[in-house]
C-alpha positions in Angstrom: 11.6 18.7 7.0 14.9 16.9 7.9 17.0 13.9 7.0 17.6 12.2 10.3 20.6 10.2 11.5 20.1 6.4 11.3 20.5 4.5 14.6 23.0 1.6 14.3 22.9 -2.0 15.5 23.6 -2.0 19.3 21.2 0.9 19.9 18.4 -0.5 22.2 15.7 1.4 20.3 16.1 -1.1 17.4 15.4 -4.1 19.5 12.2 -3.0 21.3 8.7 -3.2 19.7 7.4 0.2 18.9 4.3 1.8 20.4 1.2 2.6 18.3 0.5 6.1 17.2 -2.7 7.5 18.7 -2.3 11.2 18.0 -2.2 12.3 14.3 -1.4 15.9 15.0 1.6 18.0 14.2 4.2 15.8 15.9 3.1 12.8 13.9 3.0 14.9 10.7 6.6 16.0 11.4 7.7 12.4 12.0 6.2 11.3 8.7 7.9 14.2 6.9 11.3 13.3 8.5 10.8 9.6 7.6 10.1 10.5 4.0 13.0 12.9 3.7 15.3 10.3 5.3 14.1 7.6 2.9 14.5 9.8 -0.2 18.3 9.7 0.2 19.6 7.7 -2.8 20.0 4.0 -2.1 17.3 3.7 0.6 14.2 1.6 0.2 12.7 2.3 3.6 13.2 3.7 7.0 11.3 2.8 10.2 10.7 5.3 13.0 12.9 3.5 15.5 15.8 3.7 13.0 15.7 7.5 13.6 15.3 7.0 17.4 11.5 7.3 17.6 9.8 4.2 19.1 6.5 4.6 17.3 4.8 2.4 14.7 5.5 4.2 11.4 7.7 3.8 8.4 8.3 5.2 5.0 9.3 3.5 1.7 10.9 4.6 -1.6 10.9 1.8 -4.2 11.0 2.4 -8.0 10.1 6.1 -7.5 7.1 5.3 -5.4 7.4 7.0 -2.0 4.9 6.5 0.7 4.4 5.7 4.4 2.2 3.7 6.8 1.2 4.5 10.3 0.4 1.6 12.7 0.8 -1.1 9.9 -1.1 -4.4 10.5 -2.5 -7.4 8.8 0.6 -8.5 6.8 -0.4 -10.9 4.1 2.5 -12.9 2.4 2.1 -14.7 -0.9 4.2 -17.0 -2.9 7.0 -19.3 -1.9 9.6 -17.9 0.4 13.1 -17.5 -1.1 16.5 -16.3 -0.1 17.3 -12.7 -1.2 20.4 -10.5 -0.5 19.4 -8.1 2.1 21.1 -5.3 4.0 20.0 -2.6 6.5 20.8 1.0 7.1 21.2 0.1 10.8 23.8 -2.6 9.9 25.9 -0.8 7.3 28.1 -2.7 4.9 26.6 -6.1 5.9 24.5 -8.0 3.3 23.2 -11.6 3.8 20.8 -14.0 2.3 17.5 -13.6 4.1 14.2 -15.5 3.7 11.5 -13.2 2.3 8.2 -13.7 0.4 7.9 -12.5 -3.2 4.6 -10.7 -2.5 3.4 -8.8 0.5 0.3 -6.7 1.4 0.2 -4.5 4.5 -2.6 -2.3 5.8 -2.0 0.9 7.8 -3.2 4.5 8.3 -2.5 7.8 6.6 -2.2 11.1 8.4 -5.8 12.0 7.5 -7.0 8.9 9.2 -7.8 6.9 6.1 -6.8 3.2 6.0 -4.8 2.1 3.0 -3.4 -1.2 1.9 -0.1 -1.3 0.1 0.5 -4.3 -2.1 4.0 -5.0 -3.5 6.2 -7.6 -5.2 9.9 -7.8 -5.4 11.8 -5.0 -3.7 8.6 -3.4 -2.4 7.4 -6.7 -0.8 10.8 -7.1 0.8 10.8 -3.5 2.1 7.3 -3.9 3.6 8.5 -7.1 5.4 11.8 -5.5 6.5 10.3 -2.3 7.9 7.5 -4.1 9.7 10.2 -6.3 11.3 11.9 -3.1 12.5 8.7 -1.9 14.2 8.4 -5.3 16.0 12.0 -4.9 17.3 13.6 -7.3 14.8 16.5 -6.8 12.5 17.1 -8.8 9.4 20.0 -10.4 11.3 17.4 -12.1 13.5 16.0 -13.9 10.4 19.4 -15.4 9.3 20.3 -19.0 9.8 22.5 -19.7 12.8 25.6 -20.1 10.6 24.8 -17.0 8.5 24.2 -14.9 11.6 27.5 -16.0 13.1 29.3 -14.8 10.0 27.3 -11.6 10.0 28.2 -10.9 13.6 31.9 -11.3 12.8 31.6 -8.6 10.2 29.6 -6.4 12.6 32.2 -6.7 15.4 35.0 -5.7 13.0 33.1 -2.7 11.7 34.4 0.7 12.6 30.9 1.9 13.4 30.0 -0.9 15.8 29.5 0.2 19.5 31.8 -2.0 21.6 
C-alpha cells in the first residue's frame, strides 16, 4: 500500500499507550499493509503503528529477511541475562545508545485472520520485539537508558535539526 512517514520524538502519539484492535476489517488490513511497507525500507527492523501516527496495538518487523507483524501483542517472555546493546529508533534519528535488552524474547499476538501466533526470536529479532512492544506501551528506548545516558541522549536530540522545539 504505502510507506508512511515516521513520527518523531516530541509527537504525543509516541508517549501514549496504544488502544487494542477489535475490528479486523479493511482498515486494519490497510494498517498492516502500510506497516509492512514502511518496515521494508532498508535499514529498518520494525515499525509500530503509533510511529506512523495510528494509536493502535500493532507492529511489523523485518529481521534477516523475515517480515511479519503482530496485532494486540501480549505475554512477552524474556530469556537469558539482560545485556547492553547499541540501540536506535526511527523516531529518534541519528541517536544510538546502549540499552538493556534480553537476548531472547517470545511474544504472542494475532494475525489478520484471527489466528493467534507466537514469535520467538534471539539477537536482533528479540531486540525488535522488545522495542516495538515498548512503543505500543508509550515508551521510547530513551526511557530505558540510565539517567546519565539519557541526559547525553537528550543533548543530542535538542541539537538535532529534526527536533520540535
